[in-house]
C-alpha positions as CSV (number, residue, x, y, z in Angstrom):
1,M,60.4,110.1,66.8
2,S,63.2,112.7,67.6
3,A,62.5,111.8,71.6
4,L,63.0,108.0,70.7
5,K,66.5,108.9,68.8
6,S,67.3,111.1,72.0
7,N,66.7,108.4,74.5
8,A,68.4,105.8,72.6
9,F,71.4,108.0,72.2
10,V,71.4,108.8,76.1
11,L,71.0,104.9,76.8
12,F,73.9,104.0,74.1
13,T,76.2,106.8,75.5
14,L,75.7,105.6,79.2
15,V,76.1,101.9,78.1
16,A,79.2,102.8,76.1
17,V,81.1,104.9,78.6
18,R,80.2,102.1,81.5
19,I,81.6,99.6,79.3
20,Q,84.9,101.5,79.0
21,S,85.0,101.5,82.8
22,A,84.5,97.8,82.7
23,L,87.5,97.4,80.2
24,W,90.1,99.8,81.2
25,S,89.7,100.6,85.2
26,I,92.2,98.7,87.4
27,I,91.5,96.8,90.5
28,S,91.9,99.5,93.0
29,D,91.4,97.7,96.2
30,C,92.7,94.0,97.2
31,D,89.3,93.5,99.2
32,E,87.9,93.3,95.8
33,T,90.1,90.5,94.8
34,F,90.2,88.3,97.7
35,N,86.6,88.7,99.0
36,Y,84.9,88.7,96.1
37,W,86.8,87.9,92.9
38,E,88.4,84.9,94.6
39,P,85.6,83.5,95.9
40,L,83.5,83.8,92.9
41,H,86.3,81.7,91.3
42,Y,86.1,79.1,94.1
43,V,82.3,78.8,93.1
44,L,82.7,78.6,89.4
45,K,85.8,76.6,89.4
46,G,86.6,75.0,92.4
47,S,89.7,76.9,93.4
48,G,90.5,80.2,94.8
49,F,91.5,82.3,97.9
50,Q,89.5,82.6,101.1
51,T,89.9,85.3,103.6
52,W,88.8,85.1,107.3
53,E,85.6,86.8,106.5
54,Y,84.3,83.5,104.9
55,S,85.6,81.5,107.9
56,P,82.5,80.0,109.2
57,E,83.4,81.2,112.7
58,F,83.1,84.6,111.6
59,A,80.8,84.6,108.4
60,L,80.9,88.1,107.4
61,R,80.5,87.7,103.4
62,S,77.6,86.3,101.7
63,Y,77.7,83.6,99.2
64,S,74.3,84.8,97.9
65,Y,75.8,88.1,96.7
66,L,78.3,85.8,95.0
67,W,75.6,84.0,93.2
68,L,74.2,87.0,91.8
69,H,77.0,87.1,89.7
70,A,78.0,83.5,89.4
71,L,74.6,82.8,87.4
72,P,75.6,84.9,84.3
73,A,79.2,84.1,84.6
74,K,78.4,80.3,84.3
75,I,76.3,81.1,81.2
76,V,79.5,82.9,79.7
77,G,81.7,79.8,80.9
78,L,79.4,77.5,78.9
79,L,80.4,79.5,75.8
80,V,83.9,80.4,76.4
81,D,86.2,78.5,79.0
82,N,88.4,81.5,79.5
83,G,89.0,83.2,82.8
84,V,89.9,86.4,81.6
85,V,86.9,86.5,79.4
86,I,84.8,85.6,82.3
87,F,86.2,88.4,84.4
88,Y,85.4,91.3,81.8
89,A,82.1,89.6,81.1
90,V,80.8,90.2,84.7
91,R,82.2,93.5,84.5
92,C,80.7,94.5,81.5
93,M,77.2,93.0,82.9
94,L,77.7,95.3,86.1
95,A,78.7,98.1,83.9
96,V,75.2,97.6,81.7
97,V,73.0,97.4,85.1
98,C,74.7,100.7,86.2
99,A,74.1,102.5,83.2
100,L,70.4,101.1,83.0
101,L,69.8,102.4,86.4
102,E,71.3,105.7,85.7
103,Y,69.1,105.9,82.4
104,R,65.9,105.5,84.4
105,L,67.3,108.3,86.9
106,Y,67.8,110.6,83.9
107,K,64.5,110.1,82.9
108,V,62.7,110.8,86.1
109,L,64.8,113.7,86.8
110,G,63.8,115.1,83.4
111,R,60.1,114.8,84.4
112,K,60.6,116.2,88.2
113,C,63.5,118.7,88.0
114,G,63.2,119.6,84.2
115,G,65.6,119.1,81.1
116,G,68.4,121.5,82.5
117,V,68.8,119.3,85.7
118,C,68.8,115.9,84.1
119,N,71.4,116.8,81.4
120,L,73.8,118.6,83.6
121,W,73.4,115.4,85.9
122,L,73.9,113.0,82.9
123,F,77.2,115.3,81.7
124,F,78.6,115.0,85.2
125,Q,78.0,111.1,85.7
126,L,79.7,110.5,82.1
127,V,82.9,112.6,83.2
128,N,83.1,111.4,86.7
129,A,86.1,109.5,87.7
130,G,84.6,108.3,90.6
131,M,82.1,106.6,88.5
132,F,84.6,105.4,86.4
133,I,86.4,103.5,89.1
134,S,83.2,102.3,90.9
135,S,80.6,101.5,88.3
136,A,82.2,98.2,87.2
137,A,83.8,97.1,90.4
138,L,83.0,93.8,92.3
139,L,82.1,95.6,95.5
140,P,79.1,95.5,97.7
141,S,79.5,99.1,97.9
142,S,79.4,99.3,94.3
143,F,76.0,97.2,94.4
144,A,75.1,99.9,97.2
145,M,75.6,102.7,94.5
146,Y,73.2,100.9,92.3
147,I,70.6,100.7,94.8
148,T,71.1,104.4,95.3
149,L,70.3,105.2,91.7
150,A,67.3,103.1,92.3
151,T,66.4,104.3,95.6
152,I,66.5,108.2,94.1
153,T,64.4,107.1,91.0
154,A,61.7,105.5,93.5
155,W,61.7,108.6,95.5
156,L,61.1,111.0,93.0
157,N,58.6,108.7,91.6
158,D,56.6,108.3,94.9
159,D,57.1,104.7,94.7
160,A,57.6,103.7,98.3
161,K,57.1,100.0,97.6
162,T,60.1,99.9,94.9
163,G,62.3,102.1,97.5
164,I,61.6,99.7,100.5
165,A,62.1,96.7,98.2
166,V,65.8,97.7,96.8
167,T,66.8,99.0,100.3
168,A,66.0,95.8,101.8
169,F,67.7,93.7,99.0
170,S,70.9,95.9,99.3
171,G,70.8,95.7,103.2
172,L,70.5,91.7,103.2
173,I,72.6,90.5,100.2
174,G,75.3,93.4,99.9
175,W,76.3,95.8,102.7
176,P,74.1,96.4,105.4
177,F,75.4,100.0,106.1
178,A,73.7,100.9,102.7
179,V,70.7,101.5,104.3
180,I,71.8,104.8,105.7
181,V,71.0,106.3,102.2
182,A,67.4,105.5,102.7
183,I,66.9,107.0,106.4
184,P,65.2,110.1,105.0
185,F,63.3,108.5,102.5
186,V,62.0,106.2,105.4
187,L,61.6,109.2,107.6
188,E,59.1,110.6,105.0
189,Q,57.2,107.6,104.7
190,L,56.6,107.2,108.6
191,F,56.4,110.7,109.9
192,W,55.4,113.2,106.9
193,K,53.3,111.0,104.8
194,K,52.0,108.7,108.0
195,Q,52.3,105.5,106.0
196,I,53.4,103.5,109.0
197,V,51.2,100.4,108.5
198,R,52.1,100.4,104.7
199,F,55.9,101.1,105.3
200,M,55.9,98.1,107.9
201,K,54.0,95.6,105.7
202,H,56.0,96.1,102.8
203,A,59.3,95.9,105.1
204,L,58.1,92.8,106.6
205,L,57.2,91.4,103.1
206,F,60.4,92.3,101.3
207,G,62.6,91.4,104.4
208,C,61.1,87.8,104.3
209,L,61.0,87.5,100.4
210,F,64.6,88.4,100.1
211,G,65.9,87.5,103.7
212,I,64.8,83.8,103.7
213,P,66.6,82.5,100.5
214,I,69.5,84.5,101.7
215,V,69.8,83.3,105.1
216,L,69.3,79.7,103.5
217,I,72.1,79.9,100.8
218,D,74.7,81.3,103.5
219,S,73.6,78.6,105.9
220,L,74.2,76.1,103.5
221,Y,77.7,77.2,102.5
222,F,78.7,78.0,106.1
223,G,77.1,74.8,107.4
224,T,75.7,76.7,110.2
225,F,72.6,79.1,110.7
226,T,74.2,82.3,109.4
227,V,72.8,86.2,108.5
228,A,75.9,87.6,107.2
229,A,74.4,91.4,107.3
230,L,74.1,90.9,111.3
231,N,77.7,89.3,111.6
232,I,79.3,92.3,109.4
233,I,77.6,94.6,111.8
234,R,78.3,93.1,114.9
235,Y,82.0,92.8,113.9
236,N,82.3,96.6,112.9
237,V,80.1,98.1,115.5
238,F,80.0,95.9,118.5
239,T,83.5,94.4,118.9
240,S,86.5,96.3,120.6
241,H,88.8,96.3,117.6
242,G,86.6,96.2,114.6
243,P,88.1,97.3,111.3
244,D,90.5,99.6,112.7
245,L,93.2,97.0,112.7
246,Y,93.4,97.6,108.8
247,G,94.5,101.3,109.4
248,V,93.1,104.5,110.2
249,E,93.3,107.6,108.4
250,P,92.7,111.3,109.1
251,V,89.8,113.3,107.8
252,M,91.9,114.6,105.0
253,F,91.9,111.1,103.4
254,Y,88.4,111.6,102.1
255,A,89.0,115.3,101.3
256,K,91.8,114.2,98.7
257,N,90.2,111.3,97.6
258,L,87.0,112.8,96.9
259,F,88.4,116.0,95.0
260,L,90.6,113.5,92.8
261,N,87.6,111.4,91.8
262,H,84.8,114.4,91.8
263,N,87.0,117.7,91.5
264,I,84.6,120.7,91.2
265,T,81.3,118.6,91.9
266,L,82.6,117.8,95.2
267,V,82.8,121.5,95.9
268,L,79.6,122.3,94.3
269,S,77.5,119.4,95.8
270,L,78.7,120.2,99.4
271,S,78.0,124.2,98.7
272,Y,74.3,123.4,97.7
273,P,73.1,123.5,101.2
274,L,74.1,127.2,101.5
275,V,72.7,128.2,98.1
276,V,69.3,126.2,99.1
277,V,69.3,128.5,102.6
278,I,69.8,131.7,100.8
279,A,67.1,130.8,97.9
280,A,64.4,129.9,100.8
281,A,65.5,133.0,102.8
282,L,64.9,135.3,99.8
283,G,61.8,133.2,98.5
284,I,63.2,132.2,95.1
285,R,62.3,129.3,93.4
286,N,63.4,128.3,89.7
287,T,60.0,128.0,87.8
288,K,61.2,125.1,85.5
289,N,62.0,122.8,88.5
290,R,59.0,121.1,90.3
291,L,61.3,120.7,93.3
292,S,61.2,123.6,95.9
293,P,65.0,124.5,97.2
294,M,64.2,122.7,100.4
295,Q,62.7,119.6,98.6
296,G,66.1,119.5,96.4
297,L,68.1,119.7,99.9
298,W,65.9,116.9,101.4
299,L,66.7,114.9,98.4
300,M,70.3,115.4,99.0
301,S,70.5,114.7,102.5
302,P,71.7,110.9,102.3
303,L,74.9,112.4,101.0
304,Y,75.3,114.7,103.8
305,L,74.3,112.2,106.3
306,W,76.5,109.4,104.9
307,L,79.6,111.6,105.0
308,L,78.7,112.7,108.8
309,V,78.6,109.1,109.4
310,F,81.7,107.8,107.7
311,V,84.2,110.6,107.9
312,I,84.3,110.4,111.6
313,Q,85.1,106.8,111.5
314,P,88.7,106.1,112.0
315,H,89.1,103.4,109.5
316,K,88.6,105.0,105.9
317,E,88.7,103.5,102.4
318,E,87.6,104.6,99.2
319,R,85.0,102.2,98.5
320,F,83.3,103.4,101.7
321,I,82.0,106.3,99.8
322,F,81.0,104.6,96.5
323,P,77.2,104.5,97.5
324,V,76.6,108.3,97.3
325,Y,78.9,109.1,94.3
326,P,75.8,109.8,92.2
327,F,74.8,112.6,94.4
328,F,77.8,114.6,93.7
329,S,76.6,114.9,90.2
330,L,73.1,115.5,91.4
331,G,74.2,118.2,93.9
332,T,76.1,120.2,91.1
333,A,73.3,119.9,88.7
334,L,70.6,121.2,91.3
335,L,73.0,123.8,92.2
336,L,73.7,125.1,88.6
337,D,69.9,125.0,88.0
338,Q,69.5,127.2,91.1
339,M,72.1,129.7,90.2
340,F,71.1,130.0,86.5
341,S,67.5,131.1,88.0
342,H,69.0,133.1,90.5
343,M,71.3,135.4,87.9
344,K,68.0,135.4,85.5
345,R,66.1,137.1,88.1
346,A,69.0,139.5,89.4
347,L,70.4,140.6,85.9
348,G,67.5,140.1,83.5
349,A,67.2,137.8,80.4
350,P,70.1,139.3,78.3
351,N,72.6,140.1,80.9
352,S,72.1,136.5,82.5
353,S,72.4,134.6,79.4
354,I,75.9,135.4,79.1
355,A,76.9,135.1,82.7
356,N,75.1,131.5,82.8
357,R,76.9,130.4,80.0
358,T,80.2,131.5,81.4
359,L,79.4,129.8,84.7
360,G,78.2,126.7,83.0
361,F,81.0,126.3,80.2
362,A,83.5,126.8,83.3
363,V,82.0,124.1,85.3
364,L,81.5,121.8,82.8
365,G,85.0,122.4,81.2
366,I,86.8,122.0,84.7
367,A,84.7,118.9,85.4
368,L,85.6,117.3,81.8
369,S,88.9,118.0,81.7
370,L,90.0,116.9,85.4
371,G,87.7,113.8,85.0
372,L,88.9,112.7,81.8
373,S,92.7,113.2,83.1
374,R,92.0,111.4,86.2
375,M,90.4,108.4,84.6
376,L,93.6,108.1,82.0
377,A,95.9,108.2,84.7
378,N,94.2,105.7,86.5
379,S,94.4,103.4,83.9
380,M,97.6,104.2,82.1
381,H,99.7,104.6,85.3
382,Y,98.7,101.3,87.0
383,R,97.4,98.9,84.6
384,A,100.3,96.5,84.6
385,P,99.0,94.0,87.3
386,L,96.2,93.4,85.0
387,T,98.1,92.4,82.1
388,I,101.5,91.2,83.4
389,L,100.4,87.4,83.5
390,N,99.6,87.4,79.7
391,G,103.2,86.3,79.5
392,L,102.6,83.2,81.1
393,P,103.0,80.0,78.8
394,T,100.5,77.0,78.7
395,T,101.4,73.9,81.0
396,N,100.1,70.8,82.1
397,Q,101.5,70.2,85.2
398,E,101.0,72.2,88.7
399,T,102.9,75.6,88.1
400,N,103.4,78.1,90.8
401,V,103.4,82.0,90.6
402,C,104.5,83.9,93.4
403,Y,103.9,87.3,94.8
404,G,105.9,88.9,97.5
405,K,105.7,92.6,98.1
406,E,103.1,93.0,95.3
407,W,100.6,90.4,97.0
408,Y,97.7,93.2,97.0
409,R,98.0,93.8,93.4
410,F,97.2,90.2,92.4
411,P,94.4,90.6,90.0
412,S,92.8,87.0,90.9
413,S,92.7,83.6,89.7
414,F,90.7,84.4,86.6
415,F,94.0,85.8,85.1
416,L,95.8,82.5,85.7
417,P,95.9,79.8,82.8
418,P,94.8,76.2,83.9
419,N,97.4,74.6,86.3
420,Y,98.8,77.7,87.8
421,R,98.6,78.5,91.3
422,A,99.3,81.7,93.1
423,R,101.6,81.9,96.2
424,F,102.6,84.5,98.7
425,V,106.2,84.7,99.8
426,E,107.5,86.4,102.8
427,S,107.5,90.1,102.6
428,S,107.4,93.0,105.2
429,F,103.4,92.7,105.4
430,G,102.9,91.1,108.8
431,G,99.3,90.9,108.7
432,M,96.9,88.2,107.6
433,L,96.8,86.9,103.9
434,P,94.4,84.8,102.1
435,A,94.6,81.0,102.1
436,Y,93.1,78.7,99.5
437,F,89.6,77.4,100.0
438,E,89.9,73.4,100.8
439,E,88.9,71.9,97.4
440,T,86.4,69.6,98.9
441,A,82.5,69.5,99.0
442,N,82.3,70.7,102.2
443,G,85.3,73.2,101.6
444,T,83.1,76.1,102.7
445,Q,82.3,75.0,106.2
446,I,85.6,74.0,107.5
447,V,87.0,76.2,110.5
448,H,90.7,76.7,110.2
449,D,93.1,77.6,113.0
450,Y,95.1,79.9,110.6
451,F,92.3,82.6,110.5
452,N,91.6,85.1,113.1
453,D,89.7,88.6,113.1
454,Q,92.8,90.2,114.8
455,N,94.8,90.5,111.5
456,K,97.7,88.6,112.5
457,G,99.7,86.7,110.0
458,H,100.1,83.0,110.1
459,P,103.0,80.9,108.4
460,H,100.3,78.6,106.7
461,M,99.9,81.2,104.0
462,L,103.6,81.6,102.9
463,F,105.2,79.6,100.2
464,E,108.8,78.7,99.9
465,L,110.8,80.9,97.5
466,D,112.8,78.2,96.0
467,R,109.6,76.5,95.0
468,C,108.4,79.4,92.8
469,D,108.5,78.7,89.1
470,Y,107.4,82.5,88.4
471,L,107.5,85.7,90.5
472,V,105.9,88.9,89.9
473,D,107.8,91.9,91.2
474,L,108.2,95.7,90.9
475,D,111.7,96.5,90.2
476,T,112.5,99.4,92.3
477,G,116.0,99.9,90.6
478,A,117.7,98.6,93.9
479,F,120.5,96.4,94.2
480,Y,119.4,92.9,95.2
481,E,120.0,91.9,98.8
482,E,119.3,88.4,99.5
483,K,118.8,88.9,103.5
484,A,116.2,91.9,102.9
485,K,112.4,91.4,103.8
486,E,111.5,92.6,100.4
487,P,114.6,92.3,98.1
488,N,114.6,93.5,94.5
489,Y,114.3,90.2,92.9
490,S,114.4,91.7,89.3
491,A,118.2,92.5,90.2
492,D,118.7,89.0,90.9
493,R,119.8,87.8,87.3
494,K,121.5,84.7,88.3
495,T,118.3,83.3,89.6
496,W,115.5,84.8,87.6
497,S,115.1,85.9,83.9
498,I,112.4,88.5,82.9
499,V,109.7,87.0,80.8
500,E,107.6,90.3,80.5
501,S,108.4,93.5,81.6
502,I,105.8,96.7,81.5
503,K,106.0,100.4,82.6
504,F,104.5,101.1,86.0
505,V,104.6,104.5,87.9
506,N,106.8,104.6,90.9
507,A,104.5,106.5,93.2
508,A,107.0,107.0,95.9
509,R,109.3,108.9,93.3
510,S,107.0,110.7,91.2
511,E,105.3,114.0,91.6
512,S,101.7,113.6,93.1
513,F,99.9,115.6,90.4
514,A,101.5,113.7,87.7
515,R,100.8,110.4,88.8
516,A,97.2,111.4,89.7
517,Y,96.1,113.5,86.4
518,Y,97.3,112.6,82.9
519,V,98.5,115.6,80.8
520,P,100.3,114.9,77.7
521,S,103.8,116.5,77.5
522,I,103.3,118.3,81.0
523,S,103.3,115.0,83.2
524,Y,106.1,113.2,81.7
525,P,109.1,115.2,83.2
526,Y,107.5,114.6,86.8
527,L,106.7,110.8,86.3
528,V,109.4,108.2,87.5
529,Y,108.7,104.9,85.8
530,G,109.5,101.4,87.4
531,K,109.3,97.9,85.6
532,Y,106.5,95.5,86.6
533,N,108.3,92.6,85.8
534,L,107.1,88.7,85.3
535,L,110.2,86.7,86.4
536,Q,111.0,83.3,85.5
537,R,113.2,80.9,87.6
538,K,116.4,79.8,85.8
539,K,116.9,76.2,85.1
540,V,119.9,74.8,87.1
541,D,122.2,72.7,84.6
């Protein structure tokens, strides 16, 4: 009975924490809005923005992936016809799925590695800012992270069939590059366990089982035979320009980003191979852990392989590392478990107890304080775009809400009341903006001349400013200059009145540590707030 209560408590805690992520995390990537939330809104409501990736001539994204979320969303829509409710319902569903997969892995880690490893892993998962951001995001990279949890579980359970099934499903419907996580698992099946025939049989079975309906659905939507997974590989790997058009970053981009989201677990998980080599050289093994040091390193190898592949790519984005986020907690748990064992052998039971507790509490304390501080900063400093549209009144006629320099923070059409349309006015951004899907029966099959794979802007996507009824603008504190590319519209009080205004951290003028971490009293002197405004055009008498 006590074990049942303990299991129920762990599951409840995971679900509760992940739902908090669903309710309070921001949309940190405009790709999530325009490539997933907007097409999902189109599938559900018949309107929404389309990006070039959904144009039939490119067909990089899968409608099958959208329907994984559209089906439960339609059920919610039958009960409550409110876009914001549907948005958060989908997020909560994703959060619960993530929590259930984490719980399964927690149980398997307990059986295979002992209570110390599984409890440490659980703690680091719960206080991990990276999991807070990724666990409820509508992104194939987050979906790939769910598959990573399932793959590790199958690997530890020696369940090759499930491992092959989830990998095939993820690669075909979500993000094909996610199969990198399974490479060590596949190598183990083929060369160590010599299960070549069995592997090929299962790979073919699940490839057809998942691939045929996915291809049929996507081909129906695009109006031509389509394998979206192959198209995205072709574009990213075999074209001369590929994703580099959307910005390149140095290696430090990932170093800074990963430290913000994983802090001490990043450092310790990357140090794990060194500890394993030393332990193997000295013949040291933790008797409470059924995994030998080298087996633990092999289990962690997908993390190092993933980082090796993506760090060397010029185009870098935070979401590209989502699939291996659970490994940072796992590597840290395995390392601490090894360290505790080593110190017990070296110092003896009485002395090692004090040393182990000191080390353990120090690591747990740093992970907890930095993790919570990062999560709070993420939500408190940048949540305005998700709430600013609450100030829109109901209307019976088509009304235009415009975005200029804030176009990439548009949270999706789920936040617009009925009869409202989001529009884009000219700004300094010269790349390609999304355009509305054609709202016809074959709207997904039409090829438009304004879409391209070169990130070249097109005037079709731009809207005339004088036709905007409302405008979302970040008040920079500057004077209004009509001829500027990105004028401070909030200062043009002759044309606009402020309907809603929310505090928003001015990243350009605030100290980096203060905007990255929330520390009561200490952060405030180093933060500079702007005003995130919803403006309404004044009526002309």
